[in-house]
N, C-alpha and C positions, 0 to 999 in steps of 0.2 A: 698335529701329527706330521712327522717328516718320515717318509718311507721311500727307500731306494732299493732297486734291484740291479745288480751288476754281475757280469760274467767273471769267472776266474781269469785273471790276466796279470802278467808280469812283463811290462813293456810291450814289445811287439810279438812276444811269444808266450805260450801258456806253460806254466810250471807243471811238472808231472805229478806233484804231490800236494795235498792239502796241508802238509806238515808245517810249512812256514806260517800259514795263516792261523792255524791252531795255536802255534807258539805265540803269535802276536796277541791272540785273544786271551792267552793265559797271563799276560803281563800284570794284571791287577792282583793276581793270586800270589805273586812272588814273595811278598813280605807279610802275608797273612797266615794266621794259625789255621790248621785244617778245618776247624769248625766255622771259620769265617769265610772260607773260600766259596766262590760261586762255581758250581759244577755244570757241565754240559747236560742237556736233557733232550728227550725226544717225545714222541707222541704218547709213549707208555711209561717211561722211566724218568725220575727226577735226578738221577745221577748216572752219568755215562763217562767213563774214563777217556782222557785225551787220546790214549793209544787206540782205543776202540773207534773213536771218531776218525782218526787217520786211516786205520786199517779198513774200515767199512767204506769210507768215501773213495779211497784210492783203489779198492778192489771192484768198485761198482762202475766200471768203465767199458763194458763189452761193446765192441764194434765202433768205438769212438776213434777218430783219427788223432794223430799226434798234435795237430794244431787246434783241435776242438776243445773248448772249455769242459772240464770234468765236473765242475760244480758251479753253483751260483750263490752269491751272497745277498741276503736280504737284511737291511738294517732298519729297525723300527725305533723311532725316536719320539716318544710322547712329549708334548710341550709342557710348560710349567703347570698349567691348569689341569691338564690330563693326569700328570703325576700326582698332583694334590688329590685328585678324585680317587686314586687307588692307594694313596698313602705310601707309595713306594713298596707295596706289599709284593714280595717275590712270588708267593703262591698265586696271587691274582695275575701277575705278569705271565707266569707259566700257563695258567688256564687260558689267558687271552691268546698267547702264542699258538697253542694247540688249536684253538678255534680259528685263528688267522690262517693256519695252514690248511684248514678245511676250505676256507674261502679261496686260497691259492689253488688248491686242487680243482675246485669247481670252475675256475676261470679258464681251464684248458678246454679247447674244442676238440673232442676226440670221438671216435666211433663208440667207445665204451666209456661210461662215466668214470672220471678220475676222482678218487677219494683220498683223504689224508693218509690212510693206511697203505696206499700205493706209493707214497713218497718215502725216500730215504733222506732224512734230514736230522740235524742236531743244532740246538740253539743254546745260547749263553747270555746271561744278564750281566751287563756292566754298569758300574755306578759313576764312573769318572769319564771326563772328556778333556782333551787338550786342544788348544788352537793349533791349526796347521797352516802351512804357508799359503794355501789358496783361500783361506777364510777371508772374508771381506774386511774384517777388523784388522787383520795382520797386514793386508795389502794397503789399506788406507793409512796405516801408521808408518809404512815403510819409508816414505820420503822424510818424515820427521826423525825416525830412528837413524837414517843415513846421515842427515845433517848433524844430529847430536853426536854420532860417532866421529864425524869429521872435526867438529869443534873440540871434542875431548882429545883427539889426537893432536890438535893444534895447541891445546893447553899443555900437554906433555912435552911438546917440542919447546915451548916457551920456558917451561920449568927446567928443562935440561940445557937451556941456553942455545938451542939450535935454531931458534926463531925469535923474532922481536914481536912483542904483543902485550896486551893488557889482560892478565888472567881473570881479573874480576869482570871485565867487560865480556870476555868469552863465556864465563860462567852465567852471566845474565842472559846471554843469547841461548845458552843451553836450557836455562829455566824457561825462556819464552817458547822455545820449540816444544818442550815438554808440555807446557800449558796449551799450546795450539793443537797438539796431537788429538785426534777425535775420539780415540778409544783407550780408556784406562780401566784398570781393575785394582782396587785397593791402593790407589795412588800410583800404580806402576803402568807403564805403557804396555798394552796388549802385544804379545809377540808369540811367534811359533814356539810350541813346547810348553807354554803357560797353561796351567790347569784352569778350566772354566769354573766360575763360581756358581753356586746355587745347585739345585737338583739336576743331575745330568743322566739319570738312569735311562738306558736304552738296551735294545735286544739285537744280538747278532745271530743270524740264522744261516747255516751252511746246508744247502740242499743239492743233492746229487742231480746231475743232468739225466741220469737213467732212473727208471722206476725201481722199486724195492726188489723186484725179481731180476733186475739187470737185463730186461727184455726189450723195452722200448724207451724212446727219448722223450723228455718233457722239457721244452725250452721256453722260458718266459720272455725270451728276447725275440720271439717270432714277430715278423713285420705285420701280420694280419690278425685281427680279432678272431676271425673265423673264415676258413676257406676250405675248398674240397679239391682234391686232385685224383687223377686216375693212376693207380699203381698196380701193375700186374693184373689188370683187368678189374680191379676193385676200386670203389670210391673210398678215399681215405680223408677223414676230417683232420684239420690241423689249425693251429692258431692259439693265441693267448689274449684274453680281454683284460688289458691293464686298467681301463676305466672301471670296469666291473669290480676288479680286485681292490682298487684303491677305495672305491665307495663302500664296498663290503667291509674292508678293514676298519673304516670309521664306524659303520653301523654295528659291527660286532663288538668293538671297543665300548661304544655307548651302552649297548645292551648288557654287556658283561659287567661293566663298572657303575652304571647308572649316571654316567656323565651327560650333562646337558650341553650339547654342542650348539654354539651360535653360528648363524649363517656365514659370517666372515671367516670362520676357522674351519669350515667344511670344504671338502674337495671341490664340490660344485661351485662354492663361493669363490674360492681361491682361483679356480680356473677362469671364472667370469672376470675376476679382478685383473687377471693378466691379459685376457683376450678381448673382453667387452666391458671396459671400465664404466661407460655410461649406464649400461644395464645393471651392472653390479651396484653402483651407488643408488640407482633408482630403486632397486630391490631393498637396499639397506634403509632408505628413507621410508619405505612402505611397511617395515617391520612394526609389530606392536611396540608400544613405548618402552617397556622394560628391555626387550630384546634389542631395540634400536640403541638405547643408552649403552648397553653392554657392547654392542657392535662398535660404537665409536670409541669406547674405552680400549677395546682390543686393537682397533686400528691405530690408536695413539701409541700403544706399546710397539706397534710395527713401524712407527715412524711416519704414518699417514695422518696428518692433522685433519680434524673434522672441519669441514667448511662451515662458516657462519650461515645462519638461516637466510636464504635468498627471498626476494619479494616476488619472483616469477620464475617460470621454468627455464627461460634463457639464462638468467643469472645463476640458477642452480646448476645448469650444465657447465657454465663457464667456471664456477667455483670447483665443481667436481674434477674437471680436467686439470685445473691449476693445482689442486691438492694432490691429485694422483701423480702429476709430474714431479712434484717435490718429494713424494714419499715412496713411490713404488720400488725404486732401486734399494732404498734403505730397508724397506719391508722384507725384501728377499735375503737380506743379510743379518737379520736379527738373531739373537742368541736363543730365542725360543723355538726356532725352526717351525714356522707356522705353515709351511707349504710342502707339497710333494715335489 
């Protein structure tokens, strides 16, 4: 599960309307028949018009300053195993989203309990993804694509008589650069704008910064999980617990779908993998046999090779560190989006 929260932002300033973002989320519907389109939905309705989304979010901005974000974007991207567990069922995805927003509401530290019905949000399911310029696959292919472009330009110059060279030799060098490029899809070098293969279903959620009554602010970007301040002589609770939200997001998905989550694909496991690799692999080695076997299979898909069985703890630690060094960067760039 890959889950991100980001504030409405356009460069260094905030756009005044959610309209551009809504238009962007409508891109998959452009060439579809009405019955094939994915509609926006909220906590109560399965079908909300795009104009309603724009009008409601844009109007729910009382007391916000010009430079304040008016809404937040939450993107929920189940990995391949999770998508298989739900069979890409849109009804189950909508059910999960509504329960997820209950978890989101509970993660706020406020004087009065925040519930899903206190939120003004709209969500939309998307089925496709394209590679973007900052994707690891695109960036790692860039030097090879650049050299191929240079060589092809040289071929054109030779063919036009503007340069002296051997076209066949240049074409061999192009073929070699294509072979060496690390990321390909259906024989083509991965590039920005290319559609990703395999199931890519994910959920976009637009949630207003203000509550549904347009009375108080709910910011998931708060620096603290929980804090209290004195305001007009009263103690006011504030904060948002991201750790709690991320963990609840997984537990809710597993409970809703029946998904059997392995330790290495859990939020706790991935966090340990990034911050305490020794403890992470020690935990993996201590899993029951079937779970451990699955853990190493999943790590392999992430690019982390399973170390061979060591003869003592010192060797095990050395192999763990070596394996992690080779694979951790690759793990963060996999197509299955295994981390938060």
